[in-house]
C-alpha positions in Angstrom: 24.9 -15.1 -6.6 23.4 -18.3 -5.0 19.8 -19.0 -4.5 20.5 -18.7 -0.7 21.7 -14.8 -0.9 19.7 -13.8 -3.9 17.0 -11.2 -3.2 13.5 -11.3 -4.6 10.1 -9.9 -4.5 7.4 -12.3 -4.1 3.6 -11.2 -4.7 0.9 -13.6 -3.9 -2.8 -14.0 -3.8 -4.1 -16.6 -1.5 -7.7 -18.0 -1.8 -9.8 -20.4 0.3 -11.0 -19.9 3.8 -8.2 -17.2 4.7 -10.3 -14.3 6.1 -11.4 -14.4 9.6 -8.9 -17.0 10.8 -5.8 -15.1 11.5 -4.1 -15.6 8.2 -2.7 -12.0 8.0 -1.1 -12.4 11.5 0.2 -15.9 10.6 1.8 -14.4 7.3 3.2 -11.4 9.2 4.8 -13.5 11.9 6.3 -15.9 9.6 7.8 -13.1 7.3 9.1 -11.1 10.2 10.7 -14.4 11.6 12.2 -14.9 8.2 13.7 -11.6 8.1 11.4 -10.4 5.0 9.9 -7.1 4.7 6.4 -6.0 2.8 2.9 -6.3 3.7 -0.2 -8.5 3.9 -3.9 -7.3 3.5 -7.4 -8.8 3.0 -9.0 -8.3 -0.2 -12.5 -7.4 -1.0 -13.2 -10.8 -2.8 -12.3 -12.8 0.3 -8.6 -13.6 -0.7 -5.6 -12.3 1.1 -2.6 -10.6 -0.8 0.9 -10.3 0.2 4.1 -8.8 -1.1 7.3 -9.8 0.4 11.1 -8.8 -0.3 14.1 -10.4 1.1 16.3 -13.4 0.5 14.8 -15.9 -2.2 15.2 -18.9 0.1 13.3 -17.2 2.9 10.7 -16.1 0.3 10.2 -20.0 -0.6 9.9 -20.7 3.1 7.2 -18.2 3.3 5.5 -19.4 0.3 5.6 -23.0 1.8 4.0 -21.8 5.0 1.1 -19.9 3.4 0.4 -22.7 1.3 -0.8 -24.5 4.7 -1.8 -21.5 6.5 -2.8 -21.4 10.2 -4.8 -24.2 11.5 -8.2 -22.8 11.1 -7.6 -21.9 7.5 -8.3 -23.8 4.4 -6.0 -22.8 1.6 -7.3 -23.6 -1.9 -4.7 -21.7 -4.0 -1.8 -19.7 -3.9 -1.2 -17.5 -7.1 2.7 -16.4 -6.6 4.5 -14.3 -9.0 8.2 -13.6 -8.7 9.7 -10.2 -9.5 12.7 -8.1 -9.0 12.8 -6.3 -5.3 12.2 -2.5 -5.4 13.5 -1.9 -1.7 10.5 0.3 -0.6 9.6 -1.6 2.5 11.4 -1.5 5.8 9.4 -4.1 7.9 6.6 -6.6 7.5 3.1 -5.0 8.1 -0.4 -6.0 8.2 -2.4 -3.4 6.2 -6.2 -2.6 6.7 
Protein backbone atom coordinates (compact mmCIF):
# COMPACT_ATOMS: atom_id res chain seq x y z
CA UNK A 1 0.00 0.00 0.00
CA UNK A 2 1.39 3.42 -0.88
CA UNK A 3 1.46 6.42 1.44
CA UNK A 4 -1.23 8.03 -0.74
CA UNK A 5 -3.80 5.29 -0.07
CA UNK A 6 -2.68 3.94 3.31
CA UNK A 7 -5.21 4.73 6.04
CA UNK A 8 -4.15 5.89 9.46
CA UNK A 9 -5.30 7.59 12.65
CA UNK A 10 -3.79 10.87 13.81
CA UNK A 11 -4.21 12.01 17.42
CA UNK A 12 -2.88 15.48 18.19
CA UNK A 13 -2.79 18.08 20.95
CA UNK A 14 -2.31 21.67 19.78
CA UNK A 15 -1.04 24.30 22.21
CA UNK A 16 -0.71 28.06 22.02
CA UNK A 17 -3.47 30.60 21.46
CA UNK A 18 -5.89 28.06 20.04
CA UNK A 19 -9.15 28.60 21.95
CA UNK A 20 -11.54 31.44 21.16
CA UNK A 21 -9.98 31.91 17.71
CA UNK A 22 -12.14 29.55 15.57
CA UNK A 23 -9.53 26.79 15.74
CA UNK A 24 -12.08 23.97 16.11
CA UNK A 25 -14.11 25.27 13.17
CA UNK A 26 -10.90 25.67 11.10
CA UNK A 27 -9.85 22.09 11.89
CA UNK A 28 -13.30 20.67 11.18
CA UNK A 29 -13.54 22.42 7.80
CA UNK A 30 -10.04 21.32 6.73
CA UNK A 31 -10.66 17.73 7.83
CA UNK A 32 -14.05 17.55 6.08
CA UNK A 33 -12.57 19.06 2.90
CA UNK A 34 -9.88 16.37 2.98
CA UNK A 35 -12.42 13.57 3.44
CA UNK A 36 -11.33 12.73 6.98
CA UNK A 37 -13.46 11.56 9.91
CA UNK A 38 -13.04 12.09 13.65
CA UNK A 39 -13.46 15.00 16.03
CA UNK A 40 -11.92 18.15 17.44
CA UNK A 41 -12.51 19.59 20.93
CA UNK A 42 -11.22 22.16 23.39
CA UNK A 43 -9.46 20.85 26.49
CA UNK A 44 -9.65 22.37 29.95
CA UNK A 45 -5.92 23.24 29.88
CA UNK A 46 -6.42 25.67 26.96
CA UNK A 47 -5.22 23.28 24.26
CA UNK A 48 -7.19 21.74 21.39
CA UNK A 49 -7.28 18.00 20.76
CA UNK A 50 -8.27 16.22 17.59
CA UNK A 51 -8.47 12.67 16.31
CA UNK A 52 -8.70 12.13 12.57
CA UNK A 53 -8.79 9.02 10.41
CA UNK A 54 -8.42 8.60 6.69
CA UNK A 55 -5.79 8.55 3.97
CA UNK A 56 -2.30 9.15 5.36
CA UNK A 57 -1.59 11.83 2.72
CA UNK A 58 -4.76 13.74 3.72
CA UNK A 59 -3.86 13.44 7.41
CA UNK A 60 -0.44 14.92 6.68
CA UNK A 61 -2.14 17.84 4.90
CA UNK A 62 -4.37 18.39 7.95
CA UNK A 63 -1.32 18.30 10.21
CA UNK A 64 0.40 20.94 8.07
CA UNK A 65 -2.74 23.13 8.24
CA UNK A 66 -3.13 22.94 12.03
CA UNK A 67 0.53 23.80 12.53
CA UNK A 68 -0.41 27.21 11.11
CA UNK A 69 -4.07 27.41 12.18
CA UNK A 70 -6.52 30.21 11.43
CA UNK A 71 -5.22 33.79 11.15
CA UNK A 72 -6.12 34.71 14.75
CA UNK A 73 -4.40 31.67 16.29
CA UNK A 74 -0.81 31.40 17.49
CA UNK A 75 0.18 27.73 17.42
CA UNK A 76 3.14 26.96 19.67
CA UNK A 77 3.29 23.18 19.39
CA UNK A 78 1.52 20.21 17.84
CA UNK A 79 2.10 16.90 19.61
CA UNK A 80 1.05 14.34 16.99
CA UNK A 81 0.85 10.58 17.38
CA UNK A 82 0.15 8.12 14.58
CA UNK A 83 -1.88 5.00 15.22
CA UNK A 84 -3.85 2.33 13.37
CA UNK A 85 -7.37 3.46 12.38
CA UNK A 86 -10.33 2.06 14.31
CA UNK A 87 -13.12 2.92 11.86
CA UNK A 88 -15.33 4.21 14.69
CA UNK A 89 -16.06 7.63 13.12
CA UNK A 90 -18.42 8.44 10.24
CA UNK A 91 -17.87 12.21 9.90
CA UNK A 92 -15.66 14.90 11.35
CA UNK A 93 -17.36 16.79 14.16
CA UNK A 94 -16.75 19.51 16.71
CA UNK A 95 -17.24 18.18 20.23
CA UNK A 96 -18.20 20.36 23.15
